[in-house]
C-alpha positions in Angstrom: 49.2 32.0 -14.7 49.7 28.6 -13.0 53.2 27.9 -11.7 55.1 24.8 -12.8 54.8 21.8 -10.5 57.6 21.4 -8.0 59.4 18.3 -7.0 62.1 17.6 -4.3 65.5 18.7 -5.4 68.0 15.9 -5.5 70.8 16.1 -3.1 73.4 16.0 -5.8 73.8 15.2 -9.5 75.5 12.1 -8.4 72.4 10.9 -6.7 70.4 11.5 -9.9 72.8 9.5 -11.9 72.7 6.6 -9.5 68.9 6.5 -9.5 68.8 6.6 -13.3 71.5 3.9 -13.6 69.5 1.8 -11.1 66.1 2.0 -12.9 67.6 1.6 -16.4 69.9 -1.1 -15.0 67.1 -3.2 -13.8 65.6 -3.2 -17.3 69.0 -4.1 -18.7 69.5 -6.9 -16.2 66.1 -8.4 -17.2 67.0 -8.1 -20.9 70.4 -9.5 -20.4 69.8 -12.3 -17.9 69.7 -15.1 -20.4 73.1 -14.0 -21.8 74.6 -13.8 -18.3 73.1 -17.1 -17.2 74.1 -19.0 -20.3 77.6 -17.6 -20.1 77.8 -19.2 -16.6 76.2 -22.4 -17.6 78.3 -22.8 -20.8 81.6 -22.1 -18.9 80.7 -24.5 -16.2 79.5 -27.3 -18.5 82.5 -27.0 -20.9 85.5 -26.2 -18.6 84.8 -27.2 -15.0 85.8 -30.8 -14.1 82.9 -32.9 -13.2 81.7 -36.5 -12.9 80.0 -36.7 -16.4 77.6 -39.3 -15.0 76.2 -36.8 -12.6 76.7 -33.4 -14.2 76.7 -32.0 -17.8 80.3 -31.8 -19.0 81.6 -31.8 -22.5 83.7 -29.9 -25.0 82.3 -27.5 -27.5 80.5 -29.3 -30.4 80.4 -32.5 -28.4 77.4 -34.1 -26.8 77.2 -34.8 -23.1 74.9 -37.7 -22.5 73.1 -38.5 -19.3 73.8 -42.2 -18.7 71.6 -42.6 -15.6 68.3 -41.3 -14.7 68.3 -38.1 -12.6 67.6 -38.7 -8.9 67.7 -36.8 -5.7 71.6 -36.6 -5.7 71.4 -34.1 -8.5 71.4 -30.7 -6.8 71.7 -28.1 -9.7 68.1 -27.0 -9.3 67.2 -27.4 -13.0 63.8 -29.2 -12.4 65.0 -32.2 -14.5 62.6 -34.8 -15.9 62.7 -38.4 -15.1 61.2 -39.7 -18.3 64.1 -39.2 -20.7 67.9 -39.2 -20.8 69.2 -35.8 -21.7 71.8 -35.1 -24.3 73.2 -31.6 -24.4 75.8 -29.6 -26.3 77.0 -26.1 -26.6 77.6 -25.5 -30.3 79.6 -22.8 -32.0 78.2 -21.8 -35.4 80.2 -18.6 -35.8 82.4 -19.9 -38.7 80.6 -22.8 -40.3 77.6 -25.1 -39.9 77.7 -28.2 -37.6 75.9 -31.3 -38.7 73.6 -33.1 -36.2 73.2 -36.8 -37.0 71.0 -39.5 -35.4 70.3 -43.1 -36.2 67.0 -44.8 -37.0 64.9 -44.3 -33.9 61.9 -46.6 -34.6 58.9 -45.7 -32.5 60.9 -44.3 -29.5 60.1 -40.7 -28.6 63.1 -38.4 -29.0 63.7 -34.7 -29.7 66.6 -32.2 -30.1 65.5 -28.7 -29.1 67.6 -26.0 -30.8 67.9 -23.0 -28.5 69.4 -19.5 -29.2 71.6 -17.7 -26.6 68.5 -15.8 -25.3 66.7 -19.1 -24.4 64.2 -18.9 -27.2 63.8 -22.0 -29.4 64.3 -21.6 -33.1 63.8 -25.1 -34.5 63.7 -28.8 -33.7 65.0 -32.1 -34.9 63.1 -35.2 -33.7 60.1 -37.5 -34.0 57.5 -34.7 -34.3 59.5 -32.2 -36.3 61.6 -34.3 -38.8 60.6 -38.0 -38.3 62.3 -41.0 -36.8 64.4 -42.2 -39.8 68.1 -41.7 -39.5 69.2 -38.3 -40.7 71.8 -35.5 -40.9 70.7 -32.0 -40.1 72.7 -28.8 -40.6 72.8 -26.3 -37.8 73.5 -23.0 -39.5 74.6 -19.7 -37.9 73.7 -16.2 -38.8 75.0 -14.9 -42.1 76.3 -18.3 -43.4 75.9 -18.9 -47.2 77.2 -22.0 -48.8 76.4 -25.4 -50.1 75.5 -28.4 -47.9 76.4 -32.0 -48.8 73.8 -34.1 -50.5 71.3 -35.6 -48.1 71.9 -33.1 -45.4 68.8 -31.2 -44.4 69.1 -27.6 -43.3 67.4 -26.4 -40.1 66.3 -22.8 -39.6 69.1 -20.2 -39.3 70.1 -19.8 -35.7 69.5 -16.4 -34.2 73.0 -16.4 -32.5 76.4 -17.7 -33.3 76.3 -19.9 -30.1 73.4 -22.3 -29.5 72.4 -24.9 -27.0 71.2 -28.3 -28.3 69.0 -30.1 -25.7 68.2 -33.7 -26.6 65.8 -36.0 -24.9 65.4 -39.7 -25.5 62.6 -41.7 -23.9 63.7 -44.3 -21.4 61.5 -47.0 -19.9 63.2 -47.4 -16.6 66.6 -48.8 -15.6 66.3 -51.9 -17.7 66.1 -49.7 -20.8 69.5 -48.0 -20.2 71.5 -50.2 -22.6 69.2 -49.6 -25.5 69.2 -45.8 -24.9 72.9 -45.7 -24.5 73.3 -47.5 -27.9 71.3 -44.7 -29.5 73.1 -41.9 -27.7 76.4 -43.3 -28.8 75.3 -42.7 -32.4 74.3 -39.1 -31.9 76.9 -36.9 -33.7 77.9 -33.2 -34.0 80.3 -32.7 -36.9 81.7 -29.4 -38.2 80.9 -29.1 -41.9 84.6 -29.2 -42.9 84.9 -32.6 -41.3 81.6 -34.1 -42.4 82.0 -37.2 -44.5 85.6 -37.8 -43.6 86.0 -41.4 -42.5 87.2 -41.6 -38.9 87.4 -37.8 -38.6 87.7 -36.7 -34.9 86.2 -33.4 -33.8 88.8 -31.5 -31.6 88.0 -31.2 -27.9 87.8 -27.4 -27.7 87.1 -25.8 -24.3 88.0 -22.2 -24.9 84.8 -20.4 -24.1 84.2 -16.9 -22.7 84.8 -16.9 -18.9 82.1 -15.0 -16.9 83.5 -12.5 -14.4 83.4 -13.7 -10.8 80.8 -11.8 -8.9 82.3 -12.6 -5.6 85.4 -10.7 -6.6 83.8 -8.0 -8.7 80.3 -6.5 -8.0 80.2 -5.3 -11.6 80.7 -8.8 -12.9 77.2 -9.4 -14.3 77.6 -6.3 -16.5 81.0 -7.1 -17.7 79.8 -10.6 -18.6 76.8 -9.3 -20.4 78.8 -6.8 -22.4 81.2 -9.6 -23.5 78.2 -11.9 -24.4 76.5 -9.2 -26.4 79.7 -8.7 -28.4 80.0 -12.5 -29.0 76.2 -12.9 -29.8 74.9 -9.7 -31.3 71.3 -9.0 -30.5 68.7 -8.4 -33.3 68.6 -5.1 -35.0 65.1 -4.4 -33.8 66.5 -3.9 -30.3 68.7 -1.0 -31.4 66.6 1.7 -29.7 66.6 -0.2 -26.4 70.4 -0.9 -26.6 71.1 2.8 -27.2 69.4 3.5 -23.9 71.5 0.8 -22.1 74.6 2.3 -23.7 74.0 5.5 -21.7 75.0 3.5 -18.5 77.8 1.5 -20.1 75.8 -1.6 -21.0 76.4 -3.0 -24.5 78.8 -4.8 -26.7 82.3 -3.3 -26.5 81.4 -1.0 -23.6 83.2 -0.7 -20.3 81.2 -0.2 -17.2 84.3 0.6 -15.3 84.6 3.8 -17.3 81.2 5.0 -15.9 81.0 7.6 -13.1 81.0 6.1 -9.6 77.3 7.0 -9.1 76.4 5.0 -12.3 78.5 2.1 -11.1 76.8 2.0 -7.8 73.4 2.1 -9.5 74.4 -0.8 -11.7 75.6 -2.8 -8.7 72.3 -2.2 -6.9 70.3 -3.1 -10.0 72.1 -6.4 -10.4 71.6 -7.3 -6.8 67.8 -6.6 -7.1 67.4 -8.3 -10.5 67.6 -11.9 -9.7 65.3 -11.8 -6.7 62.8 -9.9 -8.9 62.9 -12.6 -11.6 62.5 -15.3 -8.9 59.4 -13.5 -7.6 58.0 -13.2 -11.1 58.4 -16.9 -11.7 56.6 -17.7 -8.4 53.9 -15.2 -9.0 52.3 -17.2 -11.8 51.0 -14.1 -13.5 52.5 -15.4 -16.7 50.1 -18.4 -16.8 46.5 -19.1 -17.0 45.4 -20.7 -13.7 43.0 -23.6 -14.0 42.2 -25.8 -10.9 45.5 -24.6 -9.3 47.6 -25.6 -12.4 49.5 -23.0 -14.3 48.9 -23.4 -18.0 51.6 -21.9 -20.1 50.9 -19.2 -22.7 51.1 -20.0 -26.4 54.4 -18.0 -26.6 56.2 -20.4 -24.3 59.6 -21.2 -25.8 59.4 -18.1 -27.9 58.9 -15.2 -25.5 61.1 -13.1 -27.7 60.6 -9.4 -26.8 58.7 -10.2 -23.6 62.0 -9.9 -21.7 60.6 -10.6 -18.2 59.0 -13.9 -19.2 62.0 -14.8 -21.4 64.3 -14.3 -18.4 62.1 -15.9 -15.7 59.9 -18.5 -17.3 62.4 -19.8 -19.8 66.0 -19.2 -18.7 65.7 -19.1 -14.9 63.1 -21.9 -14.6 64.7 -24.5 -16.8 67.4 -23.0 -19.1 64.9 -23.3 -22.0 61.3 -24.3 -22.4 59.8 -26.6 -25.1 57.4 -25.4 -27.7 53.8 -26.4 -26.6 53.4 -28.6 -29.7 56.4 -30.7 -28.3 55.6 -30.8 -24.6 53.2 -29.0 -22.3 54.3 -28.6 -18.8 51.7 -27.7 -16.2 53.0 -26.6 -12.8 51.1 -26.5 -9.5 52.4 -24.8 -6.4 49.0 -24.8 -4.6 46.2 -27.1 -3.8 42.5 -26.6 -4.8 42.0 -24.3 -1.8 44.8 -22.0 -3.0 47.2 -23.1 -0.2 50.8 -23.9 -0.8 51.7 -27.6 -1.3 53.6 -28.4 1.9 54.0 -31.1 4.6 51.0 -33.4 4.5 49.0 -35.8 2.3 47.4 -34.9 -1.0 45.8 -36.7 -3.9 44.8 -36.0 -7.5 42.0 -38.0 -9.2 41.5 -38.4 -12.9 38.0 -39.4 -13.8 37.5 -42.2 -16.3 38.4 -41.0 -19.8 40.0 -37.8 -18.5 43.6 -38.8 -18.3 46.1 -36.4 -20.0 45.4 -36.6 -23.8 48.8 -37.1 -25.5 50.3 -38.9 -28.5 53.4 -39.9 -26.7 53.3 -40.1 -22.9 52.7 -38.1 -19.7 54.3 -38.0 -16.2 53.9 -36.2 -12.9 57.1 -35.2 -11.1 57.5 -33.6 -7.6 60.3 -31.1 -6.7 61.4 -29.4 -3.6 61.5 -25.7 -3.2 65.0 -25.6 -4.8 63.7 -27.3 -7.9 65.4 -30.6 -7.1 64.0 -34.1 -7.1 62.9 -35.4 -3.7 64.7 -38.2 -1.8 62.4 -41.0 -0.9 62.6 -44.7 0.2 61.3 -46.2 -3.1 63.5 -44.1 -5.4 60.4 -42.9 -7.3 60.6 -39.4 -8.8 57.8 -39.4 -11.3 54.6 -41.3 -12.0 52.6 -41.5 -15.2 51.1 -43.6 -17.9 54.2 -45.8 -18.2 54.3 -46.6 -14.4 53.8 -50.3 -14.0 51.0 -51.6 -11.8 48.9 -48.4 -11.5 45.6 -49.3 -9.8 42.5 -47.9 -11.4 39.1 -47.7 -9.6 36.0 -49.8 -10.5 34.6 -46.9 -12.6 37.9 -46.5 -14.5 39.2 -43.4 -12.6 42.8 -43.1 -11.4 43.8 -41.6 -8.0 47.4 -40.7 -7.4 48.7 -40.2 -3.8 51.1 -37.3 -3.2 52.5 -37.7 0.3 55.8 -38.4 2.2 54.7 -41.8 3.6 53.3 -44.8 1.8 49.5 -44.9 1.3 49.6 -48.6 2.0 50.8 -51.7 0.1 47.5 -51.9 -1.9 48.0 -48.3 -3.2 51.8 -47.9 -3.3 51.9 -48.2 -7.0 49.9 -45.0 -7.2 52.2 -43.1 -4.8 54.4 -40.2 -5.7 56.6 -39.3 -2.7 56.8 -35.7 -1.5 59.0 -34.2 1.2 58.7 -35.0 4.9 58.4 -31.3 5.5 58.6 -28.1 3.6 57.1 -26.5 0.5 57.2 -28.5 -2.8 55.6 -28.3 -6.2 54.7 -30.7 -9.1 55.0 -30.6 -12.8 52.8 -32.5 -15.2 54.6 -33.1 -18.5 52.6 -34.1 -21.5 54.7 -35.2 -24.5 53.2 -34.6 -28.0 50.1 -33.2 -26.4 46.9 -33.1 -28.3 45.3 -29.8 -29.4 42.9 -29.7 -26.4 46.0 -29.5 -24.1 47.8 -26.9 -26.2 44.6 -24.7 -26.3 43.9 -25.3 -22.5 40.5 -26.9 -23.3 41.5 -30.1 -21.3 41.4 -29.2 -17.6 43.7 -31.1 -15.2 41.9 -31.9 -12.0 43.0 -30.1 -8.9 45.3 -31.4 -6.1 43.3 -32.0 -3.0 44.6 -32.1 0.6 43.6 -35.2 2.5 42.2 -34.2 5.8 
């Protein structure tokens, strides 16, 4: 009769508990990262004093509007675009709907992305989704039942009581600022009980959940996560997973301080390892289809749902949220056509005649440093695309863009996208209202070539 396999005996029960808490805690951290990250962002944007021209800052149920184009002075590492002015708001739908209103938008591109607390999108208002005519749209939280005023269109029910509204309005350079400001000033968020009241003022509320300070408390991420799960209950289909997390004190209403010391130490270690792990996942590119060095997003982008690693890394960590592919496709390149990292030096990308990005709105190429910030440069140019004035095409109709730290010469400077003087960088190609061949990855972006 064969004997049972043997394994090393743990030094103590405490060591076993710590290891279990660590391994399960890493899974819980990945699951909960969007809750933790959004708690930090929301508290910062709502409560911390800031120059509103430079940083998102507004009360609950109030829009913050970017009034200037992002440039290299913005250092939040959010990989911002330079094509649109953002409008953003944290909205509380726990007690009643909030009405989102916008004016007649004409032929200008605009969109309002509606994002649940986990970073998944659940609906849109905008040119593609609802049209450009002036309208009022009800943002409705879980479990609400009631009547909406005549003329108000209901959006999909939000998956969480708290949501983020991310608006983008096309801007055609500095000269277009007054026109965009005039539109932004007419964007409204109005709680249902105030809607329709002439001159009604929405109170400036700033009482949001405060995340625990990790510099003072190594268990802070878990305490913040538990509070956020209580405020924004996860879906019922996650019940089995949440029962496992509860074994180590992670879950709505639970207290990680009440766990044994070995479990607490395992959780501290898991949180310390969690963020670097997500950063590595993002940089690995294994979430994307690689074509000519460009990472094509999967069809699930914006809706990773139960794919918790991608939800945490590719949506929340990379850009707070990610647009649906039908709205915008972002292609990202960290490497040149030889598979080498984009770094100090001169590069170019050439679009053959008739092979420019196929879109129904517009496209742009933006460069970022390794920290996901825009790159300081002498001509204050942070993106280049089909709206860039003076692009020089070749006799055969092709277009070559120069990606380098120094000017390619006065005759080609209109085609120049500045990159850092030294260090690693990357680029994002944004295609707004992309055509099906982009969404399905049938259109292949040409590679970035190093100029030798």
